[in-house]
Backbone of each chain as ProteinMPNN parsed JSONL, in Angstrom:
{"seq_chain_A": "MSVRIQRDDFDIGAECDALTGQNRNIGALVTFLGLVRGNDDLIALTLEHYPGMTEREISRHIAAANARWPLLGATVIHRIGRLVPGDRIVFVGVVSSHRKAAFEVGEFLMDYLKTRAPFWKREDRVSGTVWVEAKSSDEDAADRWNAR", "coords_chain_A": {"N_chain_A": [[93.823, 133.318, 91.76], [94.62, 131.914, 88.629], [95.074, 132.027, 85.104], [96.593, 131.008, 82.26], [97.452, 130.98, 78.965], [99.885, 129.792, 76.826], [102.751, 129.599, 74.652], [105.224, 128.647, 75.618], [107.028, 126.374, 77.814], [106.496, 125.346, 81.177], [107.309, 125.492, 84.632], [106.725, 123.276, 87.048], [107.478, 123.217, 89.868], [107.808, 125.658, 90.476], [105.246, 126.777, 90.085], [103.781, 125.459, 91.937], [104.88, 126.448, 94.262], [104.088, 129.11, 94.031], [101.374, 128.913, 94.191], [100.921, 128.023, 96.824], [102.448, 129.947, 98.314], [102.491, 132.099, 101.166], [100.52, 131.21, 102.475], [99.277, 129.934, 105.365], [97.051, 128.403, 105.835], [96.517, 126.528, 103.986], [96.257, 123.181, 103.279], [96.42, 121.292, 101.513], [97.606, 120.44, 98.274], [96.801, 119.824, 95.006], [97.803, 118.557, 92.011], [97.493, 118.441, 88.437], [98.977, 117.072, 85.697], [99.187, 117.229, 82.318], [100.385, 115.273, 79.475], [101.77, 115.128, 76.236], [100.792, 112.439, 74.541], [102.592, 109.658, 73.085], [101.372, 107.866, 71.027], [100.77, 105.552, 68.487], [101.492, 106.764, 65.26], [102.368, 109.22, 65.843], [103.811, 112.472, 65.283], [103.815, 115.069, 65.901], [101.712, 117.479, 67.829], [99.579, 120.031, 67.013], [98.262, 122.996, 68.609], [95.445, 124.957, 68.658], [93.635, 127.814, 69.549], [91.002, 129.923, 70.894], [91.536, 133.042, 71.312], [90.911, 134.997, 74.101], [88.137, 134.019, 74.378], [88.986, 131.565, 75.434], [90.296, 132.103, 77.92], [88.099, 133.409, 79.445], [86.422, 131.328, 79.486], [87.752, 129.242, 81.035], [88.177, 130.858, 83.406], [85.611, 131.312, 84.108], [84.827, 128.704, 84.899], [86.593, 128.296, 87.046], [85.683, 130.155, 88.85], [82.966, 129.063, 89.346], [83.799, 126.679, 90.524], [84.857, 127.739, 92.814], [82.693, 128.83, 94.105], [81.535, 126.417, 94.873], [83.173, 124.842, 96.256], [85.446, 124.902, 99.055], [87.854, 126.749, 98.005], [91.248, 127.523, 97.952], [92.865, 128.632, 96.141], [93.779, 128.564, 92.603], [95.588, 127.366, 89.647], [95.748, 127.437, 86.156], [97.272, 126.25, 83.447], [97.685, 126.353, 80.028], [99.267, 124.946, 77.075], [99.869, 126.211, 73.865], [100.175, 125.801, 70.193], [103.139, 124.058, 68.548], [103.694, 120.933, 69.766], [105.51, 118.086, 70.986], [105.576, 114.452, 71.356], [105.702, 113.65, 74.762], [105.952, 116.235, 75.642], [104.981, 118.669, 78.094], [101.579, 119.623, 78.453], [99.245, 120.61, 79.632], [98.535, 122.101, 82.762], [96.977, 121.849, 85.937], [96.549, 123.205, 89.04], [95.573, 123.14, 92.391], [94.591, 124.544, 95.441], [93.701, 123.891, 98.765], [92.197, 123.759, 102.152], [91.88, 121.109, 102.86], [92.212, 117.704, 101.576], [90.089, 116.667, 100.101], [88.496, 118.48, 98.789], [90.412, 119.817, 97.073], [91.242, 117.627, 95.516], [88.758, 117.154, 94.175], [88.116, 119.603, 92.814], [90.278, 119.753, 91.263], [89.557, 117.605, 89.366], [87.054, 118.415, 88.334], [87.803, 120.863, 87.206], [89.486, 120.049, 85.097], [87.775, 118.227, 83.681], [85.93, 120.01, 82.697], [87.608, 121.675, 81.145], [88.318, 120.013, 79.03], [85.936, 119.753, 77.705], [84.676, 122.264, 77.373], [86.621, 124.465, 77.14], [87.877, 126.502, 74.474], [89.89, 124.914, 72.705], [91.704, 123.272, 69.939], [93.107, 120.371, 68.673], [95.514, 119.479, 66.253], [96.889, 116.603, 64.701], [100.073, 115.778, 63.61], [100.844, 113.097, 61.761], [102.679, 110.127, 60.674], [101.27, 109.105, 58.72], [99.824, 111.172, 57.696], [97.915, 114.378, 58.267], [95.723, 114.939, 60.863], [92.561, 116.313, 62.292], [91.867, 116.13, 65.608], [89.2, 114.303, 66.916], [86.405, 115.015, 69.151], [85.688, 113.391, 72.134], [82.95, 111.352, 73.414], [83.015, 110.238, 75.758], [84.29, 112.192, 77.297], [82.545, 114.24, 77.449], [80.631, 112.942, 78.966], [81.966, 112.686, 81.341], [82.116, 115.355, 82.285], [79.589, 115.955, 82.396], [78.799, 114.446, 84.619], [79.06, 116.178, 86.796], [77.029, 117.907, 87.018], [74.879, 116.402, 87.781], [75.27, 115.961, 90.481]], "CA_chain_A": [[93.419, 132.428, 90.472], [95.514, 132.367, 87.416], [94.725, 131.321, 83.912], [97.592, 131.328, 81.354], [97.483, 130.306, 77.745], [101.138, 130.092, 76.513], [103.604, 128.634, 73.949], [106.3, 128.173, 76.496], [106.896, 125.278, 78.898], [106.337, 125.818, 82.613], [108.03, 124.82, 85.853], [105.667, 122.737, 87.997], [107.705, 123.396, 91.214], [107.655, 127.129, 90.608], [103.844, 126.986, 89.977], [103.189, 124.944, 93.212], [105.289, 127.52, 95.258], [103.445, 130.356, 93.819], [100.012, 128.692, 94.656], [100.891, 128.058, 98.33], [102.822, 131.267, 98.987], [102.757, 132.108, 102.557], [99.209, 130.977, 103.192], [99.313, 128.668, 106.271], [95.846, 127.772, 105.889], [96.522, 125.537, 103.065], [96.767, 121.801, 103.761], [96.392, 120.388, 100.364], [97.912, 120.961, 97.078], [96.529, 118.816, 94.278], [98.048, 119.079, 90.604], [97.228, 117.463, 87.284], [99.835, 117.565, 84.7], [99.006, 116.456, 80.984], [101.486, 115.144, 78.574], [101.571, 114.713, 74.831], [101.083, 110.991, 74.49], [103.178, 109.367, 71.842], [100.96, 106.684, 70.664], [100.71, 105.34, 67.047], [102.771, 107.272, 64.64], [102.407, 110.691, 66.097], [105.089, 113.283, 65.105], [103.597, 116.436, 66.839], [100.493, 118.079, 68.032], [99.569, 121.578, 66.916], [97.199, 123.455, 69.412], [94.938, 126.275, 68.277], [92.643, 128.235, 70.609], [90.142, 131.091, 70.511], [91.992, 133.998, 72.246], [89.768, 135.82, 74.831], [86.998, 133.087, 75.012], [89.549, 130.429, 76.265], [90.502, 132.551, 79.202], [86.983, 133.612, 79.942], [85.683, 129.969, 79.763], [88.453, 128.725, 82.13], [87.987, 131.554, 84.519], [84.153, 131.102, 84.648], [84.845, 127.436, 85.654], [87.297, 128.486, 88.34], [84.574, 130.851, 89.626], [82.117, 128.0, 89.745], [84.369, 125.801, 91.572], [85.136, 128.548, 94.008], [81.373, 128.846, 94.817], [80.944, 125.227, 95.279], [84.127, 124.126, 97.21], [86.359, 125.788, 99.742], [88.954, 126.726, 97.379], [92.151, 128.755, 98.488], [93.667, 129.176, 95.005], [93.948, 127.622, 91.588], [96.285, 128.022, 88.475], [95.416, 126.588, 85.034], [98.082, 126.757, 82.266], [97.494, 125.325, 78.792], [100.065, 125.414, 76.037], [99.444, 126.187, 72.449], [101.424, 125.722, 69.278], [103.457, 122.825, 68.121], [104.231, 120.147, 70.922], [105.879, 116.643, 70.504], [105.445, 113.403, 72.393], [106.459, 113.843, 75.941], [105.907, 117.587, 76.023], [103.842, 119.118, 78.973], [100.536, 120.313, 77.674], [98.381, 121.332, 80.53], [98.672, 122.055, 84.249], [95.899, 122.32, 86.757], [97.008, 123.197, 90.344], [94.437, 123.61, 93.267], [95.0, 124.53, 96.914], [92.624, 124.072, 99.758], [92.661, 123.266, 103.451], [91.793, 119.638, 103.013], [92.549, 117.268, 100.291], [89.002, 116.114, 99.268], [88.025, 119.611, 97.761], [91.415, 119.989, 96.035], [90.995, 116.556, 94.473], [87.558, 117.291, 93.381], [88.087, 120.688, 91.987], [91.23, 119.313, 90.104], [88.932, 116.787, 88.369], [86.129, 119.337, 87.884], [88.481, 121.789, 86.231], [89.991, 119.077, 83.831], [86.626, 117.676, 82.82], [85.268, 121.116, 81.862], [88.59, 122.245, 80.26], [88.2, 118.999, 78.02], [84.738, 119.818, 76.861], [84.318, 123.527, 77.063], [87.588, 125.506, 76.717], [87.955, 126.384, 73.012], [91.224, 124.434, 72.076], [91.581, 122.195, 69.088], [94.355, 119.753, 68.548], [95.72, 118.808, 64.982], [97.839, 115.761, 64.834], [100.874, 115.399, 62.318], [101.362, 111.674, 62.039], [103.52, 109.618, 59.551], [100.366, 108.809, 57.635], [99.141, 112.515, 57.362], [97.574, 115.338, 59.278], [94.302, 114.831, 61.078], [92.213, 116.985, 63.436], [91.525, 115.174, 66.646], [87.708, 114.266, 67.16], [86.033, 115.141, 70.396], [85.127, 112.098, 72.508], [81.765, 111.445, 74.087], [83.47, 109.873, 77.2], [84.872, 113.396, 77.919], [81.26, 114.973, 77.74], [79.912, 112.316, 80.061], [82.911, 113.015, 82.49], [81.864, 116.746, 82.482], [78.055, 115.884, 82.834], [78.336, 113.929, 85.962], [79.142, 117.2, 87.888], [75.672, 118.42, 87.074], [74.046, 115.425, 88.384], [75.506, 115.87, 91.924]], "C_chain_A": [[94.143, 132.952, 89.311], [95.085, 131.524, 86.274], [95.714, 131.818, 82.927], [97.545, 130.363, 80.192], [98.951, 130.713, 77.092], [101.779, 129.047, 75.527], [104.7, 128.099, 74.844], [106.091, 127.041, 77.528], [106.767, 125.992, 80.202], [107.018, 124.916, 83.516], [107.02, 124.552, 86.934], [106.2, 123.226, 89.5], [107.371, 124.881, 91.445], [106.119, 127.52, 90.823], [103.171, 126.475, 91.4], [103.662, 126.022, 94.35], [104.54, 128.677, 95.231], [101.996, 130.162, 94.351], [99.961, 128.657, 96.149], [101.356, 129.334, 98.972], [103.091, 131.12, 100.39], [101.409, 131.768, 103.303], [99.183, 129.639, 104.057], [98.055, 127.88, 106.516], [95.667, 126.653, 104.933], [97.002, 124.267, 103.545], [96.853, 120.866, 102.514], [96.634, 121.111, 99.138], [97.769, 119.715, 95.832], [96.948, 119.494, 92.74], [97.762, 117.959, 89.554], [98.182, 118.031, 86.215], [99.553, 116.571, 83.298], [100.036, 116.484, 80.094], [101.06, 114.76, 77.267], [101.863, 113.183, 74.712], [101.522, 110.537, 73.026], [102.753, 108.071, 71.185], [101.021, 106.624, 69.029], [101.908, 105.864, 66.374], [102.83, 108.672, 64.727], [103.714, 111.321, 66.064], [104.864, 114.327, 66.038], [102.096, 116.651, 66.879], [100.585, 119.572, 67.644], [98.172, 122.101, 67.643], [96.813, 124.749, 69.015], [93.972, 126.525, 69.308], [91.98, 129.546, 70.148], [90.491, 132.205, 71.649], [90.849, 134.773, 72.81], [88.763, 134.665, 75.432], [87.65, 132.003, 75.834], [89.706, 130.899, 77.641], [89.221, 132.784, 79.988], [86.267, 132.302, 80.457], [86.426, 129.299, 81.063], [88.141, 129.584, 83.398], [86.611, 131.387, 85.152], [84.034, 129.698, 85.486], [85.56, 127.527, 86.994], [86.343, 129.018, 89.235], [83.518, 130.009, 90.157], [82.614, 127.047, 90.73], [84.561, 126.507, 92.925], [83.879, 128.693, 94.718], [80.926, 127.548, 95.363], [82.027, 124.446, 96.333], [84.89, 125.279, 97.927], [87.672, 125.91, 99.246], [89.953, 127.923, 97.861], [92.969, 129.254, 97.337], [93.68, 128.15, 93.857], [94.621, 128.327, 90.392], [95.983, 126.857, 87.382], [96.369, 127.083, 83.914], [97.871, 125.766, 81.198], [98.35, 125.795, 77.754], [99.471, 125.267, 74.677], [100.583, 126.112, 71.418], [101.814, 124.239, 69.025], [104.15, 122.124, 69.517], [104.494, 118.693, 70.404], [105.613, 115.745, 71.629], [106.293, 113.53, 73.62], [106.306, 115.195, 76.606], [104.671, 117.826, 77.278], [102.976, 119.835, 78.243], [99.732, 121.104, 78.506], [98.747, 121.174, 81.951], [97.496, 122.578, 84.962], [96.393, 122.124, 88.256], [95.896, 123.8, 91.268], [94.904, 123.471, 94.684], [93.8, 124.808, 97.716], [93.058, 123.694, 101.142], [92.826, 121.883, 103.587], [91.836, 119.152, 101.517], [91.288, 116.925, 99.318], [88.485, 117.325, 98.433], [89.11, 119.842, 96.763], [91.416, 118.937, 95.142], [89.84, 116.762, 93.421], [87.635, 118.52, 92.383], [89.198, 120.51, 90.881], [90.38, 118.647, 88.912], [87.895, 117.65, 87.674], [86.679, 120.193, 86.856], [88.835, 121.193, 84.778], [88.865, 118.728, 82.998], [85.936, 118.837, 81.987], [86.277, 121.724, 80.884], [88.47, 121.314, 78.97], [87.055, 119.304, 77.084], [84.229, 121.297, 76.645], [85.429, 124.668, 76.666], [87.928, 125.279, 75.198], [89.446, 126.283, 72.56], [90.827, 123.487, 71.005], [92.998, 121.608, 68.704], [94.343, 119.024, 67.031], [96.894, 117.892, 65.041], [98.616, 115.624, 63.585], [101.255, 113.87, 62.658], [102.059, 111.317, 60.593], [102.504, 109.512, 58.391], [99.543, 109.943, 57.131], [98.756, 113.257, 58.423], [96.002, 115.125, 59.508], [93.826, 115.872, 62.17], [91.569, 116.026, 64.411], [89.974, 115.344, 66.906], [87.497, 114.348, 68.581], [85.419, 113.64, 70.79], [83.909, 112.251, 73.487], [82.034, 111.11, 75.544], [83.843, 111.127, 77.995], [83.556, 114.287, 78.316], [80.656, 114.233, 78.914], [80.709, 112.587, 81.414], [82.452, 114.443, 83.03], [80.429, 116.714, 83.121], [77.949, 115.325, 84.14], [78.336, 114.951, 87.045], [77.819, 117.934, 87.982], [74.76, 117.71, 87.843], [74.101, 115.371, 89.944], [74.747, 117.066, 92.73]], "O_chain_A": [[94.273, 134.145, 89.037], [94.751, 130.357, 86.481], [95.726, 133.03, 82.715], [97.587, 129.143, 80.353], [99.163, 131.902, 76.854], [101.451, 127.86, 75.534], [105.009, 126.922, 74.654], [104.978, 126.858, 78.022], [106.939, 127.21, 80.251], [107.277, 123.747, 83.23], [106.535, 125.449, 87.625], [105.343, 123.613, 90.294], [106.761, 125.276, 92.438], [105.78, 128.418, 91.593], [102.183, 127.023, 91.887], [102.883, 126.391, 95.229], [104.304, 129.278, 96.279], [101.425, 131.104, 94.9], [99.03, 129.217, 96.728], [100.817, 129.786, 99.982], [103.787, 130.207, 100.835], [101.223, 131.999, 104.498], [99.09, 128.51, 103.574], [97.994, 126.894, 107.25], [94.719, 125.879, 105.069], [98.059, 124.206, 104.173], [97.355, 119.746, 102.604], [96.073, 122.174, 98.871], [98.581, 118.791, 95.784], [96.571, 120.597, 92.343], [97.804, 116.758, 89.821], [98.198, 119.219, 85.891], [99.709, 115.35, 83.306], [100.622, 117.54, 79.859], [100.034, 114.092, 77.141], [103.008, 112.736, 74.776], [100.97, 110.928, 71.998], [103.595, 107.253, 70.816], [101.311, 107.634, 68.388], [103.063, 105.588, 66.698], [103.292, 109.336, 63.8], [104.661, 110.85, 66.694], [105.668, 114.502, 66.953], [101.332, 116.096, 66.089], [101.572, 120.247, 67.935], [97.089, 121.649, 67.272], [97.646, 125.655, 68.984], [93.481, 125.586, 69.934], [92.368, 130.158, 69.153], [89.864, 132.273, 72.706], [89.926, 135.163, 72.095], [88.609, 134.431, 76.63], [87.059, 131.521, 76.8], [89.291, 130.18, 78.549], [89.2, 132.394, 81.155], [85.68, 132.191, 81.533], [85.762, 128.874, 82.008], [87.848, 128.975, 84.427], [86.407, 131.329, 86.365], [83.336, 129.561, 86.491], [85.153, 126.888, 87.965], [86.13, 128.462, 90.313], [83.146, 130.166, 91.319], [81.92, 126.655, 91.668], [84.436, 125.916, 93.998], [83.93, 128.687, 95.948], [80.045, 127.508, 96.221], [81.656, 123.558, 97.1], [84.952, 126.418, 97.463], [88.608, 125.348, 99.814], [89.553, 129.061, 98.109], [93.717, 130.217, 97.503], [93.596, 126.953, 94.13], [94.403, 129.5, 90.088], [95.972, 125.652, 87.635], [96.262, 128.234, 83.49], [97.873, 124.551, 81.394], [98.273, 126.986, 77.452], [98.699, 124.355, 74.378], [101.756, 126.326, 71.724], [101.024, 123.317, 69.229], [104.992, 122.708, 70.199], [103.797, 118.182, 69.527], [105.436, 116.195, 72.761], [107.519, 113.518, 73.516], [106.466, 115.37, 77.814], [103.617, 117.19, 77.295], [103.398, 120.648, 77.42], [99.492, 122.262, 78.164], [99.261, 120.116, 82.314], [97.025, 123.67, 84.64], [96.623, 120.987, 88.669], [95.347, 124.855, 90.949], [95.506, 122.477, 95.09], [93.011, 125.722, 97.477], [94.22, 123.327, 101.317], [93.722, 121.402, 104.28], [91.604, 119.838, 100.521], [91.363, 116.894, 98.089], [88.033, 117.054, 97.32], [88.763, 120.066, 95.603], [91.583, 119.214, 93.955], [89.913, 116.603, 92.203], [87.23, 118.395, 91.228], [89.082, 121.022, 89.767], [90.46, 119.025, 87.743], [87.86, 117.614, 86.444], [86.145, 120.289, 85.751], [88.571, 121.671, 83.675], [88.898, 118.876, 81.776], [85.476, 118.681, 80.855], [85.852, 122.256, 79.858], [88.527, 121.871, 77.873], [87.154, 119.152, 75.866], [83.396, 121.504, 75.763], [85.129, 125.637, 75.969], [88.201, 124.177, 74.722], [90.116, 127.231, 72.15], [89.74, 122.913, 71.077], [93.936, 122.364, 68.451], [93.478, 118.236, 66.649], [97.945, 118.393, 65.441], [98.016, 115.379, 62.538], [101.869, 113.531, 63.67], [102.008, 112.045, 59.602], [102.835, 109.791, 57.238], [98.678, 109.771, 56.272], [99.161, 112.926, 59.538], [95.174, 115.128, 58.597], [94.687, 116.289, 62.945], [90.776, 115.178, 64.003], [89.526, 116.475, 67.095], [88.327, 113.8, 69.306], [84.831, 112.895, 70.006], [83.875, 113.188, 74.285], [81.375, 111.625, 76.448], [83.731, 111.139, 79.221], [83.527, 114.95, 79.353], [80.182, 114.902, 79.831], [80.099, 112.692, 82.478], [82.443, 114.61, 84.249], [80.136, 117.316, 84.154], [77.006, 115.703, 84.835], [77.736, 114.737, 88.099], [77.549, 118.545, 89.015], [73.911, 118.285, 88.524], [73.205, 114.861, 90.617], [74.839, 117.141, 93.955]]}, "seq_chain_B": "MKLLYFAWVRQKIGRSDEEMKLPDGVATISELLLMLHARGGGYAEAFAEPWRLRAARNQEHVPFDAIIGGDDEIAFFPPVTGG", "coords_chain_B": {"N_chain_B": [[78.822, 142.74, 62.012], [81.181, 140.422, 63.536], [82.763, 137.669, 62.251], [84.387, 134.456, 63.229], [86.458, 131.811, 62.408], [87.465, 128.55, 63.365], [89.94, 125.971, 63.582], [89.271, 123.016, 61.505], [87.113, 124.216, 60.314], [87.902, 126.696, 59.637], [90.167, 126.117, 58.061], [88.759, 125.006, 55.786], [87.157, 126.999, 54.897], [89.154, 128.895, 54.34], [89.862, 131.293, 55.546], [90.434, 133.101, 58.715], [88.812, 134.964, 59.951], [86.15, 137.422, 59.391], [84.455, 140.556, 58.605], [81.054, 141.473, 58.664], [78.007, 142.611, 57.397], [74.92, 142.247, 59.29], [72.835, 140.163, 57.611], [69.517, 140.806, 56.055], [66.698, 139.177, 57.4], [68.085, 137.22, 58.721], [68.396, 135.874, 61.835], [69.012, 134.219, 63.831], [71.726, 131.809, 64.926], [71.455, 129.451, 63.477], [70.275, 130.379, 61.093], [72.193, 132.097, 60.158], [74.207, 130.342, 59.562], [73.143, 128.653, 57.571], [72.912, 130.717, 55.577], [75.558, 131.301, 55.254], [76.518, 128.868, 54.301], [75.23, 128.739, 51.918], [76.768, 130.197, 50.262], [78.446, 128.677, 49.011], [81.343, 126.892, 47.575], [84.358, 126.721, 49.617], [82.809, 127.472, 51.985], [80.385, 126.147, 51.694], [81.311, 123.577, 51.978], [82.358, 123.645, 54.681], [80.232, 124.072, 56.177], [78.382, 121.92, 55.688], [77.598, 119.886, 57.327], [76.007, 120.489, 59.865], [75.725, 119.28, 62.383], [78.243, 118.717, 63.05], [79.362, 120.855, 64.108], [80.003, 123.589, 66.411], [78.879, 126.703, 68.091], [79.682, 130.014, 69.168], [78.659, 132.977, 70.84], [79.625, 136.073, 71.252], [82.003, 135.224, 72.676], [80.915, 133.215, 74.182], [79.572, 129.902, 74.624], [76.855, 128.9, 72.636], [73.562, 127.595, 71.783], [72.209, 126.541, 68.511], [69.857, 127.897, 68.037], [70.095, 130.456, 69.196], [69.581, 133.863, 69.306], [70.895, 136.483, 67.209], [72.789, 139.532, 66.819], [73.657, 142.625, 65.157], [76.02, 143.613, 66.102], [77.379, 141.609, 67.178], [79.989, 139.159, 67.998], [80.507, 136.275, 66.364], [81.313, 132.858, 66.424], [82.353, 130.007, 64.646], [83.016, 126.451, 65.06], [84.559, 123.129, 65.497], [83.631, 120.655, 67.701], [85.318, 120.948, 70.838], [88.849, 120.086, 71.618], [90.793, 120.119, 73.703], [93.148, 120.042, 76.568]], "CA_chain_B": [[79.262, 141.678, 62.945], [82.38, 139.741, 63.266], [82.768, 136.198, 62.246], [85.426, 133.789, 63.385], [86.362, 130.344, 62.326], [88.609, 127.809, 63.904], [90.259, 124.332, 63.248], [88.946, 122.555, 60.051], [86.275, 125.215, 59.794], [88.85, 127.82, 59.161], [90.916, 125.603, 56.845], [87.817, 124.771, 54.59], [86.79, 128.383, 54.354], [90.385, 129.635, 53.962], [90.199, 132.526, 56.315], [90.011, 132.97, 60.191], [87.769, 135.973, 60.499], [85.656, 138.412, 58.528], [83.406, 141.403, 59.028], [79.96, 141.207, 57.822], [76.636, 143.199, 57.885], [73.828, 141.144, 59.482], [71.804, 140.337, 56.398], [67.956, 140.808, 56.264], [66.088, 137.629, 57.361], [69.084, 136.364, 59.64], [68.204, 136.386, 63.352], [69.741, 133.131, 64.629], [72.86, 131.065, 64.559], [71.126, 128.487, 62.335], [70.054, 131.084, 59.912], [73.375, 132.622, 59.696], [74.859, 129.088, 59.19], [72.523, 128.396, 56.417], [73.357, 131.754, 54.611], [77.065, 131.034, 54.849], [76.531, 127.501, 53.579], [74.713, 128.943, 50.52], [77.796, 130.911, 49.423], [79.202, 127.779, 48.083], [82.847, 126.7, 47.782], [84.745, 126.297, 51.045], [81.745, 127.643, 52.894], [79.444, 124.934, 51.675], [82.095, 122.296, 52.617], [82.498, 123.95, 56.188], [78.927, 124.115, 56.897], [77.709, 120.974, 55.063], [77.252, 119.015, 58.469], [75.955, 121.428, 61.092], [75.883, 118.586, 63.708], [79.635, 118.465, 63.643], [79.745, 122.212, 64.385], [79.571, 124.339, 67.674], [78.938, 128.043, 67.962], [79.828, 130.919, 70.238], [78.233, 134.353, 70.587], [80.356, 137.096, 72.108], [82.837, 134.378, 73.365], [80.175, 132.126, 75.01], [78.824, 128.748, 73.92], [75.294, 129.154, 72.574], [72.87, 126.757, 70.932], [71.967, 127.118, 67.186], [68.598, 128.793, 67.952], [70.527, 131.683, 69.871], [69.462, 135.185, 68.762], [72.27, 137.249, 67.006], [72.652, 140.939, 66.627], [74.529, 143.233, 64.27], [77.301, 143.957, 66.889], [77.862, 140.417, 67.869], [81.167, 138.315, 67.522], [79.966, 134.873, 66.217], [82.415, 131.946, 66.037], [82.03, 128.619, 64.276], [84.248, 125.624, 65.271], [84.293, 121.918, 65.753], [83.661, 120.457, 69.317], [86.701, 121.383, 71.447], [89.686, 118.999, 71.997], [92.008, 120.506, 74.514], [93.426, 119.174, 77.731]], "C_chain_B": [[80.445, 140.968, 62.602], [82.328, 138.284, 63.329], [84.084, 135.515, 62.394], [85.363, 132.459, 63.117], [87.727, 129.592, 62.806], [88.779, 126.362, 63.529], [89.835, 124.126, 61.711], [87.938, 123.526, 59.464], [86.979, 126.336, 59.113], [89.651, 127.267, 57.924], [89.944, 125.516, 55.575], [87.512, 126.126, 54.07], [87.898, 129.194, 53.817], [90.59, 131.034, 54.444], [89.808, 132.226, 57.824], [88.998, 133.966, 60.69], [87.426, 136.782, 59.233], [84.673, 139.321, 59.053], [82.318, 141.363, 58.08], [78.789, 142.085, 58.321], [75.587, 142.269, 58.009], [72.855, 141.289, 58.458], [70.318, 140.248, 56.817], [67.519, 139.421, 56.417], [66.95, 136.687, 58.243], [68.916, 136.81, 61.002], [68.832, 135.358, 64.168], [71.034, 132.562, 64.105], [72.442, 130.25, 63.359], [70.875, 129.284, 61.047], [71.3, 131.582, 59.235], [74.215, 131.386, 58.929], [74.453, 128.616, 57.756], [72.897, 129.452, 55.153], [74.818, 131.62, 54.24], [77.15, 129.917, 54.085], [76.208, 127.829, 52.052], [75.658, 129.85, 49.603], [78.547, 130.107, 48.642], [80.732, 127.555, 48.468], [83.222, 126.101, 49.08], [83.575, 126.447, 52.066], [80.67, 126.534, 52.923], [80.13, 123.749, 52.271], [82.17, 122.446, 54.143], [81.2, 123.621, 56.823], [77.835, 122.873, 56.511], [76.955, 120.021, 56.15], [77.15, 119.735, 59.685], [76.073, 120.582, 62.324], [77.399, 118.442, 64.065], [80.204, 119.876, 64.085], [79.248, 122.667, 65.839], [79.58, 125.813, 67.278], [79.123, 128.81, 69.238], [79.264, 132.303, 69.91], [78.86, 135.255, 71.66], [81.16, 136.211, 73.084], [82.075, 133.386, 74.479], [79.596, 131.158, 74.271], [77.397, 129.08, 73.863], [74.825, 127.944, 71.662], [72.63, 127.435, 69.567], [70.723, 127.986, 67.089], [68.958, 130.079, 68.693], [70.185, 132.769, 68.914], [70.746, 135.922, 68.428], [71.972, 138.575, 66.628], [73.781, 141.432, 65.744], [75.927, 143.532, 64.804], [78.009, 142.789, 67.382], [79.245, 139.639, 67.158], [80.648, 136.921, 67.559], [81.181, 134.04, 65.721], [81.799, 130.555, 65.781], [83.211, 127.757, 64.497], [83.689, 124.072, 65.38], [84.202, 121.609, 67.277], [85.145, 120.477, 69.753], [87.539, 119.994, 71.791], [90.931, 119.345, 72.69], [92.152, 119.584, 75.603], [94.666, 118.09, 77.515]], "O_chain_B": [[80.756, 140.88, 61.415], [81.907, 137.699, 64.327], [84.984, 135.962, 61.683], [84.373, 131.825, 63.483], [88.857, 130.042, 62.615], [87.825, 125.655, 63.203], [90.049, 124.975, 60.846], [87.882, 123.673, 58.243], [86.561, 126.814, 58.059], [89.756, 127.933, 56.894], [90.316, 125.914, 54.471], [87.611, 126.36, 52.865], [87.701, 130.064, 52.969], [91.34, 131.835, 53.885], [89.04, 131.32, 58.146], [88.405, 133.791, 61.755], [88.156, 136.855, 58.245], [83.993, 138.9, 59.989], [82.513, 141.242, 56.871], [78.617, 142.27, 59.526], [75.278, 141.533, 57.072], [72.135, 142.28, 58.346], [69.98, 139.658, 57.843], [67.919, 138.548, 55.646], [66.595, 135.531, 58.474], [69.226, 137.949, 61.353], [69.198, 135.71, 65.289], [71.402, 132.807, 62.956], [73.058, 130.371, 62.3], [71.276, 128.821, 59.979], [71.479, 131.528, 58.019], [74.771, 131.541, 57.841], [75.275, 128.255, 56.913], [73.122, 129.08, 54.002], [75.232, 131.8, 53.095], [77.91, 129.971, 53.119], [76.804, 127.294, 51.117], [75.378, 130.172, 48.448], [79.239, 130.542, 47.721], [81.235, 127.981, 49.507], [82.6, 125.176, 49.603], [83.411, 125.582, 52.927], [80.166, 126.091, 53.956], [79.515, 122.99, 53.02], [82.053, 121.442, 54.845], [81.113, 122.977, 57.869], [76.68, 122.851, 56.937], [75.881, 119.478, 55.891], [78.049, 119.675, 60.524], [76.518, 121.134, 63.331], [77.767, 118.103, 65.19], [81.39, 120.006, 64.386], [78.243, 122.183, 66.359], [80.191, 126.177, 66.273], [78.759, 128.318, 70.306], [79.395, 132.749, 68.77], [78.577, 135.123, 72.851], [81.013, 136.429, 74.287], [82.641, 132.907, 75.461], [79.07, 131.503, 73.213], [76.776, 129.481, 74.847], [75.612, 127.382, 70.899], [72.792, 128.645, 69.413], [70.572, 128.739, 66.128], [68.012, 130.856, 68.819], [70.487, 132.612, 67.731], [71.631, 135.993, 69.28], [70.881, 138.786, 66.098], [74.779, 140.729, 65.588], [76.883, 143.682, 64.043], [79.101, 142.891, 67.941], [79.431, 139.591, 65.942], [80.364, 136.394, 68.634], [81.922, 134.41, 64.81], [80.943, 130.035, 66.497], [84.329, 128.174, 64.195], [82.479, 123.85, 65.348], [84.75, 122.396, 68.049], [86.044, 120.043, 69.034], [86.968, 118.973, 72.174], [92.017, 118.912, 72.308], [91.504, 118.541, 75.692], [94.979, 117.321, 78.423]]}, "name": "protein", "num_of_chains": 2, "seq": "MSVRIQRDDFDIGAECDALTGQNRNIGALVTFLGLVRGNDDLIALTLEHYPGMTEREISRHIAAANARWPLLGATVIHRIGRLVPGDRIVFVGVVSSHRKAAFEVGEFLMDYLKTRAPFWKREDRVSGTVWVEAKSSDEDAADRWNARMKLLYFAWVRQKIGRSDEEMKLPDGVATISELLLMLHARGGGYAEAFAEPWRLRAARNQEHVPFDAIIGGDDEIAFFPPVTGG"}
């Protein structure tokens, strides 16, 4: 299990290779890649986080996933600092013996990352600078995991 | 105790962290928030709308009625927007 918060970009192929390694029990690798969407008049995003709490919060959710699904490994990478439209911002990779668990854990981790991991986005737009507001639809997405 | 501020809370207050002795009569996050609000200026602005804020105690999310102690690290921030 690996959690990394970094300014630098990452190589998805290398991350996938690291996740699978030599483990022949792995039958499924599911990845999610989040990109900075260039809608409206967005110039750049600046991401700030709470060092220490971010890693703890994500690790806690990986542990929760590990207790609930037959997980064989997971990597979460989140970038901070200034990013422009098209940049990679977040990577979640999950390996399991079968696809169902891998798909579910990928979604579970992303839903919690959106609502619990202490990151904040500031948008530099042509019209000015604004802090992104949290969306209730993201809360709903995370809450559905409790109902199951 | 150590206080940390993030995103627009940090911007309004004008600092990212500070050390403080837990004042008498302050036992919960809510009471701390009211005390900070009463400082006026950027603090009054940052804490004017508590429903727009979230808190963490020792790097874990907590509700506003959570009990706090003199050695705690308390953070105030807006709802998170990562991912």
